[in-house]
C-alpha positions in Angstrom: 20.1 -1.6 -0.8 16.8 -0.8 -2.5 16.1 2.8 -3.6 13.0 2.5 -1.4 15.1 1.7 1.7 16.7 4.0 4.3 19.9 3.3 6.2 18.9 5.4 9.2 15.7 6.8 10.6 15.1 9.7 13.0 12.0 10.0 15.2 11.5 13.6 16.4 9.8 14.5 19.7 6.4 16.1 20.0 4.3 14.5 22.7 1.0 13.2 21.5 1.8 14.4 18.0 4.2 11.5 17.8 1.3 9.1 17.3 1.3 10.4 13.8 4.8 8.7 13.4 3.3 5.4 14.5 0.7 5.6 11.8 3.2 6.8 9.2 5.6 3.9 10.0 2.9 1.3 10.0 1.5 2.3 6.6 4.9 3.1 5.0 6.6 -0.1 6.0 3.5 -2.2 5.0 4.3 -1.1 1.4 8.1 -0.5 1.7 9.5 -2.8 4.4 12.6 -1.2 6.1 15.7 -2.6 7.8 17.7 0.4 8.8 21.1 0.0 10.5 20.3 2.8 13.0 17.3 4.5 14.5 17.5 7.6 16.7 14.6 8.9 18.8 13.9 11.7 21.2 11.2 12.1 23.8 7.9 10.6 22.8 9.4 9.8 19.4 11.8 7.4 21.0 8.8 5.6 22.6 7.0 5.4 19.2 10.2 4.0 17.6 10.6 1.3 20.2 7.1 -0.1 20.0 6.6 0.5 16.3 9.7 -1.4 15.3 8.6 -4.5 17.2 5.0 -4.4 16.1 3.4 -3.4 19.4 1.5 -0.3 18.1 -2.0 -1.7 18.2 -1.5 -2.9 21.7 -0.1 0.5 22.9 -2.9 2.5 21.3 -5.6 0.2 22.7 -4.2 0.8 26.2 -3.9 4.5 25.7 -7.3 5.1 24.2 -9.0 3.0 26.9 -7.2 5.0 29.5 -8.1 8.3 28.0 -11.8 7.4 28.1 -11.6 6.9 31.9 -9.3 9.7 33.1 -11.3 12.6 34.3 -8.6 15.2 35.0 -5.1 16.1 34.0 -4.2 18.0 37.2 -4.4 16.7 40.8 -3.6 19.6 43.1 -3.5 17.3 46.1 -0.2 16.0 44.8 1.4 19.4 45.7 0.9 18.5 49.4 3.2 15.5 48.8 5.8 17.7 47.1 4.9 16.4 43.6 3.9 18.0 40.4 0.1 18.3 40.0 0.4 16.9 36.4 -0.7 13.2 36.4 0.8 12.5 32.9 4.2 11.3 34.3 2.9 8.5 36.4 0.5 7.4 33.6 3.4 7.4 31.1 5.7 5.4 33.3 3.0 2.8 33.9 2.3 2.6 30.2 5.9 2.0 29.3 6.3 -0.6 32.1 3.1 -2.4 30.9 4.2 -2.5 27.2 7.8 -3.6 27.6 8.6 -6.8 29.5 11.3 -9.4 28.9 9.9 -10.6 25.6 9.6 -7.1 24.2 13.1 -6.2 25.3 14.4 -9.3 23.5 12.5 -8.2 20.4 14.2 -4.8 20.6 17.6 -6.5 20.8 16.7 -8.4 17.6 15.4 -5.3 15.8 17.5 -2.5 14.4 19.4 -0.6 17.0 17.5 2.4 18.5 19.5 5.1 20.2 17.3 6.8 22.8 18.7 10.3 23.0 18.7 12.1 26.4 20.1 15.5 27.4 22.6 15.9 30.3 23.1 19.2 32.1 26.6 20.2 33.1 27.7 18.4 36.3 27.9 21.7 38.2 24.4 22.9 37.2 21.3 21.7 39.1 19.1 19.7 36.9 16.0 21.8 37.5 17.9 25.0 36.7 19.2 23.4 33.5 15.7 22.3 32.5 14.1 25.6 32.9 17.0 27.5 31.3 16.8 25.2 28.3 13.0 25.5 28.0 13.4 29.3 28.2 16.1 29.2 25.5 13.8 27.1 23.4 10.9 29.6 23.6 13.3 32.4 22.4 14.6 30.1 19.7 11.1 29.3 18.5 10.3 33.0 18.2 13.5 34.0 16.5 14.2 31.0 14.3 10.9 29.1 14.2 12.4 26.1 15.9 12.3 23.9 12.9 15.4 22.3 14.4 15.9 23.0 18.1 19.3 23.2 19.6 18.4 25.5 22.4 19.8 23.4 25.2 23.3 23.7 23.8 23.3 27.4 24.6 23.0 26.7 28.3 25.6 23.9 28.3 23.5 20.8 27.8 25.0 17.8 26.0 23.4 14.8 24.3 23.8 11.2 25.5 22.4 8.0 24.0 21.1 4.7 25.4 21.1 1.8 23.0 18.3 -0.7 22.9 20.9 -3.4 22.1 22.7 -2.7 25.4 19.7 -2.6 27.8 19.8 -5.4 30.3 16.3 -5.1 31.9 12.9 -3.7 31.1 13.3 -1.4 34.0 16.4 0.2 32.4 14.3 0.8 29.2 11.6 2.5 31.3 14.2 4.8 32.8 15.7 5.6 29.4 12.3 6.5 27.9 11.3 8.5 30.9 14.6 10.3 30.8 14.3 11.3 27.2 10.9 12.7 27.9 11.8 14.7 31.0 10.3 18.1 30.7 9.5 19.6 34.2 6.9 20.2 35.5 5.0 17.8 33.3 7.6 15.1 33.4 10.2 14.7 36.2 13.9 14.9 35.7 15.2 11.4 34.8 18.4 9.6 35.8 20.6 7.6 33.5 23.8 5.9 34.8 23.7 8.2 37.8 23.4 11.4 35.9 20.4 13.7 35.6 18.6 13.3 32.2 16.3 15.7 30.4 14.3 15.7 27.2 16.5 14.5 24.4 15.1 17.1 22.0 16.5 20.0 24.0 19.8 19.7 22.2 18.8 18.2 18.8 15.2 17.9 17.7 14.7 16.4 15.2 17.7 14.2 16.2 19.8 14.5 13.1 23.4 14.7 14.6 23.8 10.9 14.8 22.2 10.1 11.5 24.5 12.7 9.9 27.3 10.2 10.4 25.4 7.8 8.2 24.8 10.5 5.6 28.5 11.4 5.5 29.2 7.8 4.3 26.6 8.1 1.6 23.8 6.5 3.5 20.1 7.5 2.9 18.2 8.8 5.9 14.6 9.5 6.7 13.5 12.0 9.3 10.0 11.8 10.8 9.0 15.2 12.1 5.7 15.9 13.9 5.0 19.5 13.0 3.3 20.6 9.7 4.9 23.5 8.0 8.4 24.8 8.4 10.9 22.0 8.9 14.6 21.1 8.4 15.7 21.0 4.8 16.0 17.8 2.9 19.3 17.0 1.2 20.5 14.6 -1.5 20.8 11.8 1.1 18.1 13.0 3.7 14.4 12.8 3.2 12.2 14.7 5.6 8.5 13.9 6.1 5.9 15.7 8.1 2.1 15.7 8.8 0.1 16.8 5.8 -2.0 19.1 8.1 -1.3 20.4 11.6 -2.0 17.9 14.4 -4.3 19.6 16.9 -3.6 18.1 20.4 -1.8 19.1 23.6 1.6 17.4 23.9 0.8 16.1 27.4 -2.9 15.6 27.2 -4.2 12.3 28.8 -7.9 12.8 28.3 -8.1 13.5 24.5 -8.2 10.0 23.0 -9.9 11.2 19.8 -7.0 13.6 19.0 -4.5 10.7 19.5 -6.6 8.5 17.2 -6.8 11.2 14.6 -3.0 11.7 14.7 -2.4 8.0 14.1 -5.0 7.9 11.3 -3.4 10.9 9.6 -0.1 9.1 9.9 -1.6 6.1 8.1 -2.8 8.3 5.3 0.5 10.2 5.0 2.6 7.1 5.2 0.8 5.3 2.5 0.9 8.4 0.2 4.7 8.7 0.8 5.3 5.0 0.1 3.4 5.1 -3.2 5.2 8.3 -4.2 8.7 6.7 -4.1 
């Protein structure tokens, strides 16, 4: 393998900040094409990985930016009367995923490098909502104490990681459920369900998702981690390269009206990805 190539790639979560990853990947691979044996993604990073590896980025961003220009509010309090969260992002996100990934895109994902969509499962005895808020609370504490460069907060309340392979998905609907499950952060995003089990945000137990790529590193493979926060991050090693935005990305993780921030995140990714490719 070329010294410019990586055996495994990790896409961290981060909501709208993850559009930086799309730009980075597009610019980086235009100069240094990649064919990893494994990709692992969590939350919105898993979505970015799925559409980026099959070349659907332009289409996705066109849909998102057009929608952002027409959406007037991010909260609909009338939804409470129906027993639903007032945040509109979940329905919009589900519709986006279902629009982007049909049978042809699923076939393209099967032909692309395997992507493991990481989800988090609560203990079978613990109600999913209790697990979600306990893990989110633990994360807030972890962020204050440790800076949360690498989050494992959910493990402290008994959550465990699970993975859905894009090479084993049989229908586009199954992919929708996997991507919704890995992004499940109540009250913004509802609790998901994978193979009959509740599923929560994949980053609650390992973000950036380095546990699975560590198996590649243990065999001498080279890995690349795409984080979404500028500043403190996980350390690089002899086999692991870690990249991050060159400046902080200013956007709300769940915003559905700020198209300019999403565009700026992608364009920053293009700049950083090109600079990284030429630095190798």
